C-alpha positions as a printed Julia matrix, in Angstrom:
423×3 Matrix{Float64}:
 129.18  27.97  215.97
 132.64  30.23  215.08
 133.69  26.78  212.4
 129.95  27.93  210.73
 130.58  31.34  210.75
 134.56  30.29  208.96
 133.49  28.22  206.97
 130.8   30.52  205.62
 133.37  32.82  205.14
 136.09  30.99  203.24
 133.51  29.94  201.17
 132.27  33.77  200.18
 136.62  34.17  199.67
 136.46  30.85  197.77
 133.34  31.54  195.39
 134.91  35.73  195.21
 138.17  34.82  193.91
 136.12  32.23  191.75
 134.14  34.98  190.21
 137.41  37.09  189.79
 139.32  34.77  187.41
 136.3   33.8   185.45
 135.75  37.75  184.91
 139.32  37.97  184.41
 139.3   35.23  181.79
 136.64  36.27  180.26
 138.12  39.53  179.69
 140.96  38.18  178.32
 139.72  35.63  175.91
 137.17  38.72  174.74
 139.87  40.74  173.84
 141.87  38.35  171.89
 138.68  37.6   170.07
 138.89  40.61  169.18
 142.34  41.43  168.66
 142.08  38.52  166.47
 138.88  39.72  164.26
 141.18  43.72  163.64
 143.62  41.4   161.61
 140.61  41.3   159.06
 138.18  44.0   159.72
 137.37  47.0   161.85
 135.88  45.73  165.16
 135.35  47.18  168.57
 133.21  46.43  171.89
 131.97  48.66  174.83
 131.74  46.24  177.48
 132.24  42.6   178.61
 131.24  40.82  182.58
 130.1   37.7   183.84
 126.41  37.68  185.28
 125.58  35.8   187.76
 124.63  32.65  186.21
 127.79  32.21  184.68
 127.8   33.76  181.12
 129.85  36.23  179.32
 128.04  38.95  178.52
 129.82  40.93  175.74
 127.85  44.5   174.66
 127.99  47.31  172.42
 130.02  45.24  169.24
 130.42  47.54  166.05
 132.39  45.4   163.0
 132.61  46.1   159.52
 132.22  43.31  156.97
 135.48  42.75  155.37
 135.88  43.74  151.91
 133.3   46.61  152.19
 132.04  50.32  154.5
 128.93  48.41  155.49
 128.77  48.58  159.25
 127.03  45.92  161.83
 126.02  46.43  165.48
 125.26  44.16  168.13
 123.59  45.3   171.49
 124.87  41.81  173.12
 126.18  38.26  172.87
 126.08  35.56  175.71
 127.96  32.99  175.86
 127.86  30.36  179.09
 126.58  27.43  181.01
 123.52  26.93  183.75
 126.19  28.39  187.09
 129.56  29.79  187.72
 130.65  26.77  188.53
 130.36  24.89  185.09
 132.05  28.2   183.92
 134.23  27.65  186.37
 135.15  24.08  185.24
 134.57  25.44  181.54
 137.85  27.46  181.6
 139.24  25.27  183.85
 139.25  22.55  180.64
 139.52  24.98  177.61
 143.11  25.94  179.58
 144.42  22.11  180.39
 142.72  21.16  177.29
 141.16  18.52  179.44
 137.65  18.28  177.83
 135.89  15.93  180.48
 135.18  18.73  181.92
 132.89  20.01  179.42
 129.42  21.67  181.17
 126.47  19.55  180.32
 124.59  23.34  179.55
 125.65  25.3   176.68
 124.07  28.66  175.68
 125.1   31.18  172.76
 122.53  34.33  172.45
 122.7   37.43  169.97
 120.3   40.13  170.82
 119.66  42.98  168.35
 122.53  42.23  165.38
 121.48  44.74  163.0
 123.15  45.04  159.19
 122.17  47.23  157.03
 121.8   45.6   153.43
 123.6   47.38  151.25
 124.83  47.7   147.12
 128.26  46.95  148.2
 127.54  43.52  150.09
 126.74  41.66  147.26
 130.16  41.66  145.96
 132.13  40.09  148.76
 131.58  36.44  148.93
 129.75  35.31  151.72
 126.85  37.84  150.66
 127.21  37.2   146.78
 124.57  35.3   145.18
 125.77  30.91  144.49
 126.67  30.35  141.52
 124.03  26.68  142.08
 120.63  27.04  144.08
 119.57  24.29  146.72
 116.72  22.49  146.06
 115.28  24.55  148.45
 115.75  27.83  147.09
 114.79  26.48  144.29
 111.25  25.62  145.21
 110.85  29.29  146.78
 111.39  31.09  144.01
 109.47  29.18  141.69
 108.18  30.2   138.32
 109.93  33.42  139.79
 111.87  34.85  136.41
 114.24  31.7   136.37
 115.93  32.76  139.49
 118.39  31.16  141.54
 118.37  32.9   144.16
 117.73  36.76  146.39
 120.45  38.85  146.2
 120.69  41.93  148.93
 119.48  44.05  146.11
 116.7   41.97  145.5
 115.69  42.45  149.06
 115.9   46.57  148.69
 113.61  45.86  145.57
 110.82  44.25  148.62
 111.54  47.12  150.3
 113.9   46.04  153.05
 116.77  47.84  153.75
 118.44  46.32  156.57
 117.85  43.05  158.55
 117.52  43.11  162.84
 118.79  39.4   164.36
 117.51  37.66  167.86
 119.59  34.43  168.3
 118.95  31.82  171.07
 121.33  28.43  170.68
 121.42  25.91  173.21
 123.34  22.35  174.13
 121.73  19.93  176.58
 123.49  16.77  177.0
 122.24  13.71  179.27
 125.27  11.97  180.05
 122.93   9.43  181.28
 121.0    8.2   178.5
 124.2    9.57  176.16
 121.94  12.19  174.1
 122.1   15.46  172.99
 119.5   18.11  172.17
 120.15  21.07  170.34
 118.15  24.08  170.0
 118.75  26.91  167.67
 115.69  29.73  167.66
 115.88  32.78  165.02
 114.13  36.09  165.2
 114.57  38.8   162.53
 111.08  40.86  162.49
 109.18  41.44  159.82
 111.17  38.58  158.36
 110.0   35.9   159.9
 111.27  33.32  163.18
 111.98  29.93  162.79
 112.83  27.08  165.25
 114.51  23.89  165.29
 115.42  21.24  167.33
 117.17  17.89  166.91
 118.47  14.99  169.23
 121.66  13.22  168.94
 121.22   9.5   170.52
 125.05   7.97  170.92
 126.19  11.3   171.95
 129.16  11.15  173.45
 132.02  14.44  173.58
 134.4   14.0   171.3
 132.42  11.52  169.42
 131.74  11.44  165.85
 128.89   8.39  166.35
 126.1   10.29  167.08
 123.16   9.56  165.2
 120.05  11.34  164.58
 116.56  10.75  166.55
 114.49  13.42  165.8
 114.54  16.74  164.38
 112.16  19.71  164.32
 111.47  22.48  162.26
 109.0   25.39  162.44
 108.67  28.69  159.99
 106.34  30.94  161.26
 106.24  33.66  158.05
 105.46  37.68  159.24
 105.91  38.91  155.69
 108.71  37.78  153.59
 106.89  35.36  152.04
 104.38  38.16  150.36
 106.81  40.53  149.68
 108.21  38.27  148.16
 105.58  36.91  145.88
 104.98  40.14  145.48
 107.65  41.14  143.89
 108.31  38.15  141.39
 104.88  39.17  140.43
 106.18  42.09  138.94
 108.95  41.07  137.65
 107.21  38.24  135.58
 104.57  40.98  134.57
 101.59  39.28  136.24
  99.05  39.88  139.22
  99.93  38.49  142.55
  96.92  36.3   142.4
  98.26  35.23  139.08
 101.73  34.31  140.35
 100.56  32.43  142.88
  99.66  30.03  140.25
 102.14  30.64  138.24
 104.06  29.08  141.25
 102.32  25.91  142.12
 102.59  25.14  138.34
 106.65  25.56  138.22
 106.72  24.22  142.02
 105.92  20.65  140.51
 108.2   20.94  137.87
 110.98  21.39  140.64
 109.99  18.64  142.69
 109.26  16.01  139.44
 112.86  16.63  137.8
 114.55  15.36  141.4
 112.24  12.2   141.15
 109.91  14.09  144.68
 105.76  13.21  144.18
 104.19  14.57  146.43
 100.07  14.44  147.0
  97.45  16.14  145.95
  96.97  17.15  149.42
  99.96  18.47  149.62
  99.47  20.56  147.32
  95.83  21.92  147.9
  97.47  22.5   151.39
 100.36  24.47  149.97
  98.29  26.64  147.78
  96.26  28.4   150.46
 100.15  28.8   151.75
 100.9   30.25  148.95
  97.8   32.76  149.02
  98.17  32.94  153.29
 101.61  32.3   154.68
 101.74  31.28  158.26
 103.32  29.07  158.93
 104.93  25.46  158.05
 106.61  22.97  160.24
 108.43  19.78  159.2
 109.36  17.13  161.71
 111.24  13.86  161.48
 111.18  10.44  163.44
 113.21   7.93  161.38
 112.95   4.72  161.55
 115.94   4.13  162.73
 118.62   6.44  164.5
 121.0    7.68  161.35
 124.48   9.05  160.98
 123.73  13.4   160.3
 126.47  12.9   158.01
 124.62  10.05  155.67
 122.11  13.05  155.34
 124.94  15.13  152.74
 125.09  12.13  150.25
 121.57  11.53  149.97
 119.65  12.53  146.64
 116.14  14.83  147.78
 114.01  11.82  147.19
 115.99   9.23  149.48
 116.04  11.73  152.08
 112.69  12.68  152.4
 111.47   8.75  152.7
 114.95   8.02  154.82
 113.6   10.7   157.29
 110.22   9.74  157.75
 108.7   13.17  157.57
 105.76  14.91  158.67
 104.68  18.01  157.3
 101.72  20.32  158.75
 100.83  23.84  157.05
  98.95  26.09  158.68
  98.65  24.07  161.16
  97.1   21.3   158.75
  98.65  18.2   159.15
  99.34  16.64  155.61
  98.54  13.16  156.33
  99.59  11.44  152.69
 102.59  13.43  151.9
 103.61  11.23  149.42
 101.88  10.59  145.94
 102.9    8.84  143.54
 104.97   9.96  139.89
 102.65  11.84  137.57
 102.85  11.2   133.97
 105.23  14.17  132.38
 102.12  15.37  129.8
  99.82  15.85  133.19
 102.24  18.25  134.67
 100.75  21.65  134.72
 101.94  23.5   131.3
 104.51  26.62  131.72
 104.41  29.32  129.94
 107.97  29.57  128.83
 107.77  28.99  125.12
 109.6   27.24  122.59
 111.41  28.78  119.75
 113.12  26.16  117.27
 116.42  28.2   116.28
 118.75  27.03  113.2
 117.18  23.18  114.18
 118.09  23.61  117.65
 115.67  24.81  120.62
 116.07  27.37  122.96
 113.98  27.65  125.64
 112.57  31.51  126.24
 113.36  32.32  129.79
 112.33  35.81  131.5
 109.42  36.7   130.46
 107.19  39.69  131.18
 104.18  40.74  130.09
 104.81  43.5   127.7
 102.27  45.38  124.82
 102.39  44.58  121.67
 101.13  45.93  118.31
  98.66  42.99  116.62
 100.36  43.13  113.78
 103.6   41.07  115.38
 101.35  38.38  116.56
 102.94  35.8   113.65
 106.09  36.91  115.71
 104.82  35.03  119.03
 103.72  31.2   118.2
 103.35  29.48  121.6
 103.88  32.96  123.62
 101.23  33.85  126.08
  98.47  36.59  125.16
  96.35  39.03  126.7
  94.04  41.12  124.6
  89.87  42.74  124.24
  88.25  41.27  121.17
  84.35  42.46  120.09
  84.03  44.09  124.17
  84.85  41.0   125.43
  88.14  40.07  128.03
  90.74  36.78  126.58
  94.07  35.26  127.27
  95.49  32.25  126.18
  98.55  30.65  123.51
  99.04  32.07  120.51
  99.05  28.85  118.25
  98.94  29.83  114.76
  98.84  33.34  112.25
  97.43  32.83  108.52
  97.24  36.68  107.13
  94.54  38.7   108.85
  93.46  35.68  111.04
  95.15  34.62  114.25
  93.82  31.27  115.89
  94.72  31.19  119.86
  93.4   28.63  121.99
  91.58  30.38  124.94
  91.17  29.85  128.49
  86.9   29.96  128.68
  86.97  28.79  132.2
  88.83  27.42  134.94
  90.89  24.83  133.24
  89.24  24.47  129.71
  90.79  26.08  126.15
  89.34  26.26  123.42
  90.94  27.12  119.88
  89.21  30.53  118.16
  89.83  32.24  115.21
  90.34  36.32  116.06
  90.96  38.54  113.38
  93.79  40.64  113.97
  92.51  44.15  113.22
  89.55  44.08  115.67
  91.98  42.55  118.58
  92.52  45.55  121.2
  94.41  46.02  123.47
  97.41  42.69  123.23
  99.75  42.51  125.64
 101.56  39.48  125.15
 103.96  37.88  127.87
 107.67  37.93  125.81
 111.03  38.64  126.48
 112.02  41.7   127.53
 113.36  44.44  124.15
 114.75  47.28  124.37
 113.08  49.95  121.8
């Protein structure tokens, strides 16, 4: 009996020493990290400790974004493994450089990361709008007044004054199957949330031979898409409902220019999402596991084909994602007219709906006009102006147009979607 008591006491002492060692090393690592941060910007924290399950927990973090006066706060950061023993081995492996002791589970969590969206963030390289947009951004902003990115000032105009973010990431390694599962979950309150999971085959630590086996991404909208559509509609000068159709038209051109030809089923379901955005789920199960680095050199069309993607929009799975290549003349007509200036073609972009004197109709050939005439409302494209008559290709029903003559003196409440001209 005494042997068991002594053994129990020995184990308690060993556990206490191990915990004390982990606590000490954790404090040392956190202090060194914040000392390094302070060489770039102001940074501090209130407390740090090691939890019973072996995670390093740091609370009350405050830092200033370099080059700005904007402060960010983080309620809590957690980094660690699944238990104290693995954490002890992990710290020892860092010190010794023997990475064979790496744990099979690693987690990283950020709780309540908050930072205000101030104007000085736009001037820093980390938050400045990129010079070139990626495909997903082009798709998201298709038809939005020729915008290529969403800046901090745009977010302010949309009613966002700060970002509050929770982040939860984990890596789980199965050494028997040589597989690693990565999970990323982020929730940004009224912006929405997303979750990404991907599985790697042939995974060995310190190896770049891993292959992508599958990946799933789920986007849940909690208001951002609606705000963006309303904001873009205001920029263009049309109603939200009209902008939704405009966005669909421009999206088809964006995808066509990237040689991506999607099915009518996709466009029908996506149009419903634009009206009532809830969720988009994208899953990929490549026929053969792929090298993740291969994706970086692929064209968007080849990438989509190689990934063998499945898309679910608002809980509706798209059975046929791809369609035939459309004829260019079958693409929707866009409302950015083309003018001939000095024998060179200039595309007029950034158009907004503006009150216009009917006598100026001749200056806006090929522009879209909204007006009242003899007690009825019309909209259409200005085709020509001859003397006192304007010929306008007028919409008579959904998708049907008829070129009609209108006496200019009888046109009332004329608005033309055109570039802004200061008075």
